[in-house]
N, C-alpha and C positions, 0 to 999 in steps of 0.2 A: 255272511253274517246270519242269514236266515236258515242255513242248512239244518242246524240242530233243532230249531223251532219247528221246521217242516216235518222233520223226523218224529218229533213228539206228537204233532198233530196227526200224522199218519198212524202212529202207534195207537192213539186214542180211538181213531175211526175204525181201524182194523180190529182192535180189541172189542169194541162195542158190536161190530158186525159179527164177530166170532161168537159172542154170547147169544145174539139173536138166532144165528144159525143153529147153535147147540140146542136152544130151547125148542125151536121148530122140529129139529131132529128127534128130540126126546118126546115131543107131543105125538109124533107119528108112531111111536111104539105102542102097541096094543095095551101092554101092562100099565103104561102111564095114563092112557085114556080111560082105562077101566078104574084106575085109582082115583082119578079126578071126578068120576061119576058118583063116588061114595060121599054121602053127606058129611061124615065125620072128618074128612080131610080138610074141609074148609074152616073148621074151628082153629086148628094149629096154624093154617095159612093166614087166617085173619089176625090171630094173635101176633104172628111174626110181622105182619105189615104194621100193626099198631105199635109194636115194640120198636120197629125201625123208625117210624115217624117220631115217636116219643124220644128216642135217642138223639135224633137230629135236632129236635127242639131243645132238649136239655143241654146239648153241646153247642148251641148257637154261639157264634163269635160275632163281635161287633166291630164296626170300623174304628180305627185308632182314635178318632176325635169324640167318641161318645161320652167320655168322662171329662171333656174340656169345659171351661166356663161357658155358660149358656149364651152370653152376649157375643162370644166369638163365633158361634155357629151361624150367625146371620151373615158373616163375611163370605161364607162358602157353604152351600148345602152339603149335607153328609153324602148325598148321592154323587158328588163329584168324584170321579175315579182317582185312586191313589197314584196311578201311573198309567203307562200305555195300556189301553183296554185289551189285555191278552185273552180275556174271555171271548173276544170277537176276533180271533186270530186272522181269519180270512179278510175281514174288513180292514184290520191293521195292515196286512200285507198289501192290500189294494192302495192304501193311502200312505205307505211307508216313505214314498218320495217327498212327502210334504215336510219331513224333518231334515234339517241340515245335517250332513255328515261332516263332523269336525275331525280333521286328521290327527290333531293333538289337542286334547282337552286341557292339558296342564298349563297353568299360567307360568310364564317365564319368571323364575325366582329372582333374576337380576333386574326385573322391571320395577324399580323403586323410584318414585318421584324424587328429584333432587332437592326439593323444598316445597313449602306450601304453595298451592295454586294461587295465582295472582287474581285479585278482584278485577272486575270489568270497570268501565268508566264510571258507572253509577255506584261503585263501591261494593257490589255484590259478587260473591264467588258462585259461579254456576257450574253444576255437575250434572251430566246426563248419563243415564244407564239404561240398558235394554235387557229385560227379562226374556230369555229365549230357551226353549226346550230343544235339545239336540241329541244326536246319537254319536257316541265315540267309544274308543276302546279303553277299558280298564287295564288290560294287558293284551298282547297280541292274540287275536282270535276271540276275545271276550268283550262283548259290546254291552253298553248300558245307556238308558235314556236319562241323560243328565239334564237338570234344570239349572240354568246359569244366569249370571249377570255378564253381558257382553260376550257370551259364547265361550267362556273359560272358567276353570275352577282353580283357585278361588277367583272371584270377580276382581277387577282392577283395584290396586291399592290407591286409596284416596288420601289427599293430604291438604289440610287447611291450617290456618293460624288461629290461636286462641283469640276470641273477640270478633272473628269474622262473622258476617252475615252470609249465610249459605243457602242457595236455592238448589234443591235436588229434583230433577225431572226423571220420572220412571216411565218408560214405554214398554208395553207388553207386545212382543212380536206377534203379528197376525197368525203365524203358524202354531202358536202355543195352544194347548188343549185346556189350560187351566188359568184361573185368575192368579195374579201375583201382586206383591207389594214390597216395601222395604222398611226394615226397622234398623236404625243406626243407633248403637249404644252411646254414641256421642251426643245424641239429641235429648233435650229436656222437653218432654211433651208426651201425651198419650200414644202408646205404641211405638215411640221413637220414630214417628213418621208413618207407621203402618196404617193408622186410621185414615190418613189423608192420601194414601197412594194405592188403594185397592183398584187395580186396573184390569179390565177385560182384555182379551186378545185384540190387538190393534188399537188400544187406547193409551193415552198419555196423561199423567197427572203430575203436578208440581207442588211442592210445599217449601216453606222457608223456615230456617232455624238459626239461632245464634250459638256459635261454638263457645260454650262457657268454661269448659274444663279441659286442660291439657292432658294428653295421654294417648295410648294406642287402643282403639276400640274395634269390636267386631260389628259388622253389619250383616243382616241376613233377611230372608223372606219370612214374614210372620203371618202368612195366610194360613188359616186352618186347613189341614192339619200341619202345624208349624214344624213338628219333628220330621214329617214326611218331606216337606219342601227342603229343609236343611240337609237331610240325608240323601238328597239327590244332587247336592253340591252347590246349593244356592246361598253362598256366604262370601265374605271378604273382610278387609280391614280398612279402617280410616284412622289416620294419624292427625291429632290436633297438636301442633307444635306450640310450646310455651311462648308467650309473648316476652317474658322476662329472659334476657340473654344469659343471665347467670345460671339458669337451670336448663337452658336449651341443650339439646344433644350436640356434642362436638363433631366436627367433620372426621370421618374415617375413610379408609382406603376402599373398602367394599361393603355394600349393603345388600341384603337378601330378604326376600318376602316368602315366607313358608307357612302354610296352614295345613294342619292335620284334619282329616275328615273320615267319616265311616260310610261304607256302602253296604246296604242290606239287599242281597240278591237271593233268588230262589236257587235250589240245588246246592251241590257241594262246592267247596273252594276249587277254583279252576275249571268249572263247568263252561264249555265252549258255546259260542254263538251269542245270540241276543238274550241276555238274562233279565227277567222281570224283577221288579222291586218286591221285596218280601216284608210286608207290614208286621207279620208275626215275629220275625227275627228282630225287627226294630223295637217292638215292645219288650222283648226279652233282653235286648242289649247285646246281641250276639252277631255282630257284622261279619260277613264273609271277608271283607276287605277293609283294612285301615291304611290310609294312604296319605302321602304328602303331596299337596297341589293336584289332587284329583285322580291320580292314577299311579300304578306301579312304575317306578323309574326304570328306564332301559339304558340310558347313557348319562354320565355326569353332566349336570347343567350349572353347577356352582363352581366357579373357578376363582382362585386367588394366587398370590405370589408370596414366597417366604418373606416375612417382615411386615406383611399387611396386617392392619387392624380391621377386623371383620365385625360388622353389626348385623344381627338377624332379628327381623320383626316376625315373631312367631305367634300364630293364632290357632285356635281350636274351634273348628266349625261344629264339632260334636257329632251326634247329639247325646251320647251316653257316657263316653269314656274320658277320664282325666288323662292328659298326656304327661308322661314323665320325660321331658325333653332333655336329650343328652347328645353330645358330640363325642364319639369314641376317639380317644387320643388327645382331647383338649380339655382345658379347664376354663370356665367362664371367668374372665377377669372382673366382669361387672354384670350384674343382673338387675333389671328394673322389675321387681316381683309384681305380677299381675298388671304389668305395663303402666304402673302408676308413675306419673311425673308431676312434680309441683312442690310447693313449699311443704317441707316436712315429710315428703315421701321417702321411703327407705330405698337405699341402694345396697345390694349385697355384693360381696367380693369373694373371689376364689370359690366358686360354686361348681359342683360336679354335675348336678341334675336339678332342673327346676320344673315345678308343676305348672301346667297350662290348663286351666279349667275349661270345660265345655262352655262356649260362648265367652271365652276370655282370651287373654293374650299375655305375652311377656316380651321383653327386649333383652337380648344377651349380646355381650361384646367380648372378644378375645383376640389375641395376637397369634398369628400362625408363625411358628419358629422353625419348623422343619418341613420338607416336602413330603408328598404322599397323598393317599386317598383317605379321607376322614369321613366316617359314617355318621350321618344324623339319624337318630333313632328315637322311638318311644321306648324307654328302658323297661317297660313291661314287655320283655323281649319276645314273648310268643307272638306279639303283634308284628314283629319283623317278618314272620312267616306269612302274614296277611298283607305285606307290602309297606309297612311303616318304616321306611328307610329312604335316605337319599345320600348322595355322595358330594362332598366338598373336595375338589381336586386342587392340590397346592403344588405349584411349580417353583423351582429354584434350587439353589445349592444346599447340600447337606450341612448340618451343624452338628459335628461329632461331639461337641461339648455337651449337647443337650440330649441327643439320641443317636446311638450307633451300635452296631453289632460288636460282639467280643469274639476274637479269634480263639478257638478252643485250645489250640496247641500253645499259643502265646500265654493264655491264661493258665494252662497246666504247668508251663515252664516257670512262670512267676510264682505259682503256689509251691512248686518244688523248691525254689530258691528260698522262699520264706521258711519252709519247714527245716531246711538245712541250717539256716541261721538260728 
């Protein structure tokens, strides 16, 4: 994991040493020493130094949070580093073992709660989450410092019932380098809970809310810089099921939990080793990786059988791109646009592609009629090259009435018979 980082460090040290040796070598030359004794040479040298410093000042860049609302800066000083402190590479390497190495950062898409979490004896639904900073692979050989809820991306899917009183406890793991909190879009109240859950490493805070509105909602860390925390993978979904059974979601054969997210890393696409976070790319909105459930998929993890009705809870952790969610080879029989559920909420039918906004969600349903591998994609298709795809593998018997190859000889014979008649 550290091989390429060490090479970069060695390259910097060797390059700096080479420049020093070159300057010493030049100074030993009599012609150089004689030139430096002339008074006139110091005027252009001085101007060069002034121009250099003026250029550095003129092109000064600011941390991503400098333009954010002033009251949010009190949550976390601007001096808090945006990611692992790679400016202190040696120090990081010494403390690298403090970070948990997660073999697979990707949340299991089949891990969907079967229904709302039951209240405890006192009538309160209690949810506990842990904010934890870990290291895992984006793809084989490419490692990233993820910020997570419960050590996975996205965080676990939560599920409550409209009208429930819910207590959320957030613990910040002692190994974390940063403060964290949680903003649940299902919450009515300042910061969606973020103002009440600012937790230092090793600290726990709890708040209570009433689930007023049904629907599928994003939750995420809202600690400044918000976009930095989200683009490290710190997001998830919470489902508030309707209390009214007439508008509640009907039982289906398979349910899946899928969230799109963006990873902003230094270097080019595919750079090996441990890749630092790139705040400049974040502000430009040019992620190296766009992924489903935290990383580039290696083997299919969504499975269904011919005849199954499939429901997908789809979210967009953002932070910049609108997802054009599409399943290649399928048509959504039903779409809950923007995951709105309730009296008067629209339901779309026979939809090819649906928009999932940053910090938003959608619910799609469809029946799988034929076997095969079906690609989930963001239909801004260049993003497939950055990892925005997953596979739904459908098993079962073929249905030639719906989908089948045509024998070319048989087709030619039929066409010939038609022409003869």
